N, C-alpha and C positions, 0 to 999 in steps of 0.2 A: 633958632637952634643954638646951643652954646658951641663955641669954636672947638675944633679938635685940640686935644692936649698935645704939647710940644713933644716932638720925638727925642728919644734918649740919645745923648751923644755916643759916638762910637769911636774907639781907638783902633787904628789899623797899624800893626807892626810890620813894617816893610814899605818899600817904595818902587818895586818892580811891577811887572805887567799885571799880575793878579791883583796885587794891592791897589794899583791904580784903577783897575776895572771895578773893583768893589767899592772904592772911594767915590768914583764918579756916579755909580748907580745910587749909593745911599746919599750922597750929597744932593743929587737930582731929586731925590725924594723929600729933601728938606732937612735931614738929619745933620747935626753938627759933627763933622768928621775931622779927626786929628790923625796925621800919619807920622809915626815914629820910625826914623831910619838913620842910616849911616853913610849913604851914598851921596857925596857932596853935590854932584851934578843933579841928581834926582831931587834933592831937597831944595836947591836953588831954583830949579824950574817950577816946582810946586809952589814955592813962596811968591814967585813973580807972576805965574800965570794961572794958578790953580791946577787942577787935574783936568786934562783935555781928553774927551772921548770922541773918537772918530767912528762915524757910522758907515754903513755899506756903500753909501753914496759920496764917501769922502767929505761929508759935512762935518765940521769940528764944532763941539760945544765945550766950553770951559766951565768948571764948577769949583767954587771956592773951597779950600781946605786949609787947615792949619798944619804946617809941617815943622818938625823939630828933630833934633838929635839928642835932646835932653829929656831923659825919663821923668825928671822933676817936673817938667812942664805938663805932664800927663796925669798928675796926681788926681785921685778920685774917680778913675775910669771905672765903670761898672761892666761894660761890654767891651771886649777886645777881640779882634780877628787877627790871628797869627798867620802871616803869609810871607815870612822870610824863607831862605834856603835852609834845608835841614841842618847843615853844618853851623848855621848861625842860631840854632834853637836855644843853646846854653845861654848865649848872650841875651836873647830875647826874654828868656825866663827870668834872669837876674833883673832886667829892667822892669818887667811886669811886677815882680815882687815888691817894687818901690812905689808903683802907681795904681795897682788894681785894688778896689775896695775889698773889705773882708767878706762881703756877700756878692762880689763880681764873679764874672766867669770869662775865661779866655778860651776861645774856640780855635783850634788848629785845623786848617784846611791844607796843610803842607803835603808834599810828596814825601815818600820814603818812610822808614821805620825809625823808631826812637824819639820822635818829636814829643809825643804825649808824655813819655816817661821823664824827659828832661824838664818839661813844664811842671809835672807833678812834683818833682824834687824841690822845686822852688815855691810852688804855689800850693801844694796840697791837692789831693784828688778832687775835693769838693769844688775847687775853682777851675777845673780844666774840663773841657768838653772836646769830643772828637768828632771830626766830619771829614769827608772827602768830596771832591768835585771833579767832574769830567769836563768842565768849562775850558776853553782855550782862549788865550789872549795874547796879542802880540804888542811888545812895547816898541813903538815907532821912533821914539826919542825920549830923553828924560822927561817923565810927566805926561807923556802922550801915548794913548792906548787905543787899540782896536780890538773888539770882540772878534775871535777867530773861529768860534765853533760853540754852538749851543751845548749845554749839558746840564746835569742835575747835581744839586748839592744834597748829599745824604748826611744826616745828622744822628749821632748817637743820642741816647736818651740822657737828659740832664734836667734837674728840676729848675735851674735858673735860666734855661736857654730859651724859653717861650717868647719873651718880648723881642729878642734878637732874631729869632726864627721868622717872627711875623713881619719885622722891618725887612728882612730879606726877600720875603714873598712880596711885600709891597713894592720892593725895588725891581720887581720883574725877574727875580730868580726863581727857578723851579726847585722847590725845597721838599725833600721827603725825609721821613723818620725811619730810622734803621735800628732794630733792637740789639744787634750783635756788633759791638765795635771792632773786634778782631776780624770778623768777615768783612767789615768795611775796609779795613786796612789792607788786608791781603787781596781783596777784590781790585783795589786801585793798584796795588803793587804789581799784579799780573800785568795790567795795562801799561803801566809805567815802563816795566822791564821790556815789554814787547815792542814799545813805540819809541821811548825817549833816546836810548842809546844809539839805535840804528839811525834815527834822523840826524843825530849829532855827528856820527861818523860819516854819513853819506851826504850831509849838507842838503837835506830835502825837507819839504813839508811833510806832515803826517800822511796824507793821501797817496803820496808818491810811493810809499812802501808797498801798497798794494798793486802797484803798476809793474813793479820789478819782481819777476819770479823768484830770484834768490833772496832778495830782501824779505819778500813775503814768507818764504820758507823759514828764515831766521826768526821772523816775528812769531810764527807758529811754534818753533821749537822753544823760544824763550818763555812764551805763555804756558806751554805745557810743562816745562821744567818747574816754573814757579808754582803752578797749580799742584804739581806733584808734592812740592815741599809743604804746601798748605794742607793737603790731605794727610801727610805724615805727621804734621802737627795737631791733626784733629780739628782743623778750622774749616767750617763750611764756607765756600765761596758763595756770594750773593747771586750767582747765575749758574746755569747747568753746563755751559760750554765756554771755557776760558779763551779759546781761539776766536769764537764768534764774538765774544765780548770785546776783545782787543781790536778785531777787524771793524767791528761796528763803530767804535770810538774813532778809529783812524779815519774811516769813511766820513763820519759826522763832522770831524774836525779836519777835513782834508787840507784846507788852506793854512792851517795852523802851523807855525814853527814851534816846536816843543820847547819848553822851558830849558831843556838841556842843550838844545841846538843854539838857542839865544845866548845862553851862557858861553858856550864854545866860541860863538862868532864874536863876542865882546872880550874874549880872553879871560872870562871869570872862572872861578872854581865851580864845579858841578856837584850835583847830588848823587853821583854814581855810587858812592860808598853806601849811602843809605837805601839805594834801590838794588842794583845787582850785587853789590858787595854784601848787603844784608841777606840776600837770597842765598848766595854762596856759603855764608856763615851758618845759616839755618839748615842748608843742605848737608853740610859737614855734620851738624849735631843730629840730624835724623837719618843720615846714611843715604840720602837721595842724591844722585849725581846731578851736577849742574854745570856741564862743560860750556854750554853756549852763554850762560850768564857770567861764568867766569872770564870767558874770552872778551865778552862785551865790557865787562868791568875793567879788565887790563888795557884794552884798546882805548877806552875813553880816558882812563888815568894817564896813559902815554900821550894822548891828544891834548889834554888840558895843560900839561907841562907843570911849571912851577906855580903853585897857588899864588894869587895876588893878595895884597893887603886886605884884610877883612873889611876895613872902613870904605873900601872902594866898591863895595858890592851893593846892589839894590836889595 
């Protein structure tokens, strides 16, 4: 039998928890992986040790990746996964404009609203694909990650996305196709708003929210508010019960420290503007009250304090 054709190289924009998880899984498959980031400690660790994946038994396995802070090093990329924070999307879009091929595709799996639009401004709609994921990952130290909860990757339809989707499936990710990208976004937004700010404010993993009656009540209210805004916008959610969806993800990723909690613990800027802030803005436009999301937004903004230098973020 002839040997299998070589796997396509993949560019991952970001060096944080999710970026490291995807890099490790794809590198384990044998795909050449380049990670483009701005976090000095993360880049140094990746260059020295590769990306390290820690399993449930605390066994560690290192996988080689190429790590750089220079978009010019990534010229000719056909497939890119965008896994930076939402407030870094503008910078990521400008970098990708210099290195993505004319027939390439950048897949955003980021939290929050506005990421796709920023990418399209720089790359054009033909080179941007939308997806969401409910996977959980904890960054144990720069370049070292542990899977913290199984989940699904839901992908919007895109003519260039097939080979990348197949690589993700081969890398043991659960990948589904979803026909409505706006439903994807708002379905994930409900879950993010219900879980992330509360875990950051209470300093608890996702599952702990279900064990505290008051926290659970706030989770319920945030999910229902966000779902009401989606209904007012005419966007069908990808599930019938927003509260059940949020609680199911919190239970499935019970040990996970949300990305917002990890950001707060490291003194990093959070994605609260693109999550609760975006919900409040949409609520104002549609006349839907969002008092819980507004309060969570303001509390996390107060908690994160002065934003740190952009180049210090994963």
